[in-house]
C-alpha positions in Angstrom: -8.8 -6.4 -36.3 -9.4 -2.9 -34.9 -8.6 -1.6 -31.4 -12.3 -1.2 -30.7 -13.1 -4.7 -31.8 -10.3 -6.2 -29.7 -11.3 -4.2 -26.7 -14.9 -5.2 -26.9 -14.0 -8.9 -27.3 -11.5 -8.7 -24.4 -14.0 -7.0 -22.1 -16.6 -9.7 -22.8 -14.0 -12.4 -22.0 -12.9 -10.6 -18.7 -16.6 -10.1 -17.7 -17.2 -13.8 -18.2 -14.1 -14.5 -16.1 -15.5 -12.5 -13.2 -13.7 -9.2 -13.5 -15.4 -6.3 -11.6 -14.2 -3.8 -14.2 -13.8 -5.7 -17.5 -13.7 -2.7 -19.9 -11.3 -0.7 -17.7 -9.0 -3.7 -17.4 -9.1 -4.3 -21.1 -8.2 -0.6 -21.8 -5.3 -0.6 -19.3 -3.9 -3.7 -20.8 -4.3 -2.3 -24.3 -2.5 0.9 -23.4 0.3 -1.1 -22.0 0.6 -3.6 -24.9 0.3 -1.0 -27.6 2.1 1.9 -25.8 -0.8 4.3 -26.4 -2.8 6.7 -24.2 -6.5 6.3 -23.4 -7.3 9.4 -25.4 -5.6 7.8 -28.4 -7.8 4.7 -28.0 -10.9 6.8 -28.0 -9.8 8.8 -31.0 -8.3 6.1 -33.2 -10.1 3.0 -32.1 -11.1 2.2 -35.6 -7.5 1.5 -36.6 -6.1 -2.0 -36.9 -3.8 -3.6 -34.3 -1.6 -6.4 -35.5 1.8 -8.0 -35.0 3.6 -8.0 -31.6 1.4 -5.5 -29.9 -1.7 -7.5 -30.6 -0.1 -10.8 -29.5 1.1 -9.0 -26.3 -2.4 -7.7 -25.6 -4.0 -11.1 -26.1 -1.5 -12.7 -23.8 -2.2 -10.1 -21.1 -6.0 -10.6 -21.5 -5.5 -14.4 -21.2 -3.5 -13.9 -17.9 -6.1 -11.5 -16.6 -8.9 -13.9 -17.3 -7.1 -16.4 -15.0 -7.2 -13.7 -12.2 -3.7 -12.3 -12.4 -3.8 -8.7 -11.1 -3.6 -5.9 -13.7 -0.9 -4.2 -11.6 1.4 -7.2 -11.8 0.7 -7.7 -15.5 1.7 -4.1 -16.4 4.2 -3.7 -13.6 2.9 -0.5 -12.1 0.1 1.1 -10.0 -0.7 4.7 -9.3 -0.9 5.7 -5.7 -1.3 9.3 -4.4 -0.6 10.5 -7.9 2.7 8.6 -8.0 3.3 5.9 -10.6 4.9 3.1 -8.7 6.6 0.0 -10.0 5.1 -3.2 -8.5 5.9 -6.9 -8.7 5.0 -10.1 -7.1 7.3 -9.4 -4.1 5.0 -6.5 -3.0 1.4 -5.9 -2.1 -0.5 -3.8 -4.7 -1.2 -0.3 -3.3 -4.9 0.3 -2.9 -6.9 3.6 -2.8 -8.1 3.0 0.7 -4.6 3.3 2.0 -4.5 6.9 0.8 -6.8 7.5 3.8 -3.8 6.4 5.9 -1.6 8.9 4.2 -4.1 11.7 4.8 -4.3 10.9 8.5 -0.5 10.8 8.8 -0.1 14.2 7.0 -2.5 15.8 9.4 0.0 14.8 12.2 3.1 16.0 10.2 3.6 19.8 10.3 5.6 21.4 7.4 8.8 21.8 9.4 11.5 19.1 9.8 10.6 15.7 11.3 11.1 12.0 11.0 8.6 9.4 9.9 8.7 5.6 9.7 6.8 3.3 7.4 6.8 -0.3 8.6 6.3 -3.0 6.0 7.0 -0.5 3.2 6.5 -2.8 0.2 6.5 -0.7 -2.9 7.3 2.4 -0.8 3.8 3.8 -1.5 3.1 5.3 2.0 6.7 6.4 2.6 7.0 8.1 -0.8 3.6 9.8 -0.6 4.6 11.3 2.8 8.1 12.3 1.6 6.6 13.9 -1.5 4.2 16.0 0.6 6.7 16.8 3.4 10.0 17.6 1.7 11.5 18.9 5.0 10.9 15.5 6.7 13.0 12.4 6.4 11.0 9.2 5.8 12.4 5.8 6.5 10.7 2.7 5.1 11.5 -0.9 6.2 10.5 -4.3 4.9 11.9 -7.7 5.7 11.9 -8.8 2.1 15.0 -7.8 0.2 13.1 -7.8 -3.2 10.5 -5.4 -1.8 13.1 -3.0 -0.5 14.7 -3.0 -4.0 11.4 -2.1 -5.5 10.9 0.8 -3.1 14.4 2.1 -3.7 13.8 2.0 -7.4 10.5 3.9 -7.1 12.2 6.6 -5.0 15.0 6.9 -7.6 12.7 7.1 -10.6 10.4 9.6 -8.9 13.3 11.7 -7.7 12.2 11.6 -4.0 15.4 11.9 -2.2 14.3 12.4 1.4 13.7 8.7 2.0 15.8 5.7 3.2 14.7 2.1 2.7 16.1 -0.7 4.8 15.8 -4.4 5.1 14.4 -5.0 8.6 12.0 -7.3 10.4 9.8 -4.5 11.8 12.1 -2.6 14.3 15.0 -5.0 14.2 17.4 -2.7 12.3 16.3 0.5 14.0 17.8 0.2 17.5 17.8 3.6 19.1 15.9 5.3 16.3 13.1 7.7 17.4 10.4 9.0 15.1 7.7 11.7 15.2 5.2 9.4 13.5 5.1 5.7 12.7 2.8 4.2 10.1 2.1 0.5 9.4 -0.2 -1.4 7.1 0.8 -4.8 8.5 -0.6 -8.3 7.8 -4.0 -8.5 9.5 -6.0 -11.2 7.8 -6.7 -14.4 9.6 -5.4 -17.6 8.1 -8.9 -19.0 7.5 -10.4 -15.8 6.0 -12.3 -16.7 2.8 -11.2 -13.5 1.1 -7.7 -15.0 0.6 -9.2 -17.1 -2.2 -10.7 -14.2 -4.0 -9.6 -11.4 -6.3 -6.0 -10.0 -6.5 -5.0 -11.3 -3.1 -4.7 -14.8 -4.4 -1.6 -13.7 -6.2 -0.1 -11.3 -3.6 2.6 -12.4 -1.1 0.8 -14.3 1.7 3.4 -13.2 4.3 2.3 -9.6 3.7 -1.4 -10.5 4.3 -1.8 -13.1 6.9 -1.1 -12.9 10.7 -1.7 -15.3 13.6 -4.1 -14.7 16.4 -7.1 -14.0 14.1 -5.0 -11.5 12.2 -4.0 -9.5 15.3 -0.4 -10.9 16.0 1.5 -8.3 14.1 -0.7 -5.4 15.2 -0.2 -6.5 18.8 3.6 -6.6 18.3 3.7 -3.2 16.7 1.6 -1.5 19.3 4.0 -2.7 22.0 7.3 -2.2 20.1 6.5 1.2 18.7 6.4 2.9 22.2 10.2 2.5 22.3 10.6 4.3 18.9 8.2 7.2 19.3 9.1 10.6 20.6 6.9 12.1 23.3 3.6 13.1 21.7 4.4 11.1 18.6 1.7 9.2 16.7 1.3 5.6 15.7 -1.2 5.1 12.9 -2.2 1.5 11.9 -4.3 0.2 9.1 -6.3 -2.9 9.9 -9.4 -5.0 9.0 -12.7 -3.3 9.3 -13.9 -5.7 12.0 -10.7 -5.2 14.1 -11.1 -1.5 15.1 -12.3 -2.1 18.6 -9.6 -4.6 19.3 -6.9 -2.3 18.0 -8.2 0.6 20.1 -8.1 -1.7 23.1 -4.5 -2.7 22.4 -3.4 0.9 22.1 -5.2 2.0 25.2 -3.8 -0.9 27.3 -0.3 0.0 26.0 -0.7 3.5 27.4 -1.3 5.5 24.2 -3.5 8.6 24.5 -6.1 10.1 22.2 -6.9 6.7 20.7 -9.4 6.9 17.9 -10.4 5.0 14.8 -11.1 6.6 11.4 -12.9 5.4 8.3 -11.8 4.4 4.8 -13.4 5.4 1.5 -16.2 2.9 2.2 -17.0 4.5 5.6 -15.6 1.5 7.5 -13.3 1.8 10.5 -10.0 0.8 8.9 -7.5 3.1 10.7 -6.7 3.5 14.3 -4.2 5.9 15.8 -2.8 6.7 19.2 -0.3 9.2 20.7 2.7 8.4 22.8 2.1 10.1 26.2 4.1 13.1 27.4 5.1 13.5 31.1 4.8 16.8 32.8 8.4 17.7 32.1 7.9 17.0 28.4 9.9 13.8 28.4 8.9 10.5 26.9 7.0 8.3 29.3 8.6 4.8 29.1 6.3 1.9 28.1 
């Protein structure tokens, strides 16, 4: 059976299973199973595929038809132009989070500085920042040992040396550390949110998705705790749910942050909120 025939058949199966991008999913799984590029598929699709590659492809399609994320099936996902290893211990990096990277980079001048990524997972945010700002040192923390191992492996494979990844429950391992910018994409989904039963999130680590207090518990903690780790004038940038922007702005304002503002994601929804640690007249950090 030819590549084209197998792809067409797989796309139909994935469409029937509810995939939002059945042909693309089929092509990505084929490229992984047969170790070929997309251009090769388009050029030589009339060739036959048999043996181990075909069996591998059909097994991947079967798993995808059950809802397993493509990123987990092939073990990688591209983010900010970086090919990152992913596994079931980490969230799958999403394009909307690149908006968080863009917002952070606007607050990170080319000269030396220190950035912190809380809940680093694959290291996507930290590695994107470190790649764009080689004079900075970027620290990423995650409470899951397996996730930190994935982030360290990604940094090593990509040759991004200006990073450090630590096992830490938020700021627990960072006593006394001060940063110019702090970023977080924390759990912010409420326990009863119906989206938890849909799409890729069904297979992602629940601890990285769900927070108490209608999804606000971790955001509330980070807003309060970050003040003790931000230098004067430093920025805290938070990703959150699109219906939480006003609540997060209120949390930041009540905690004494200045210049609080929300920004939009690729779908023009308010998914990022940032605030600046205040500066006293003498230029010193104003305590929380």
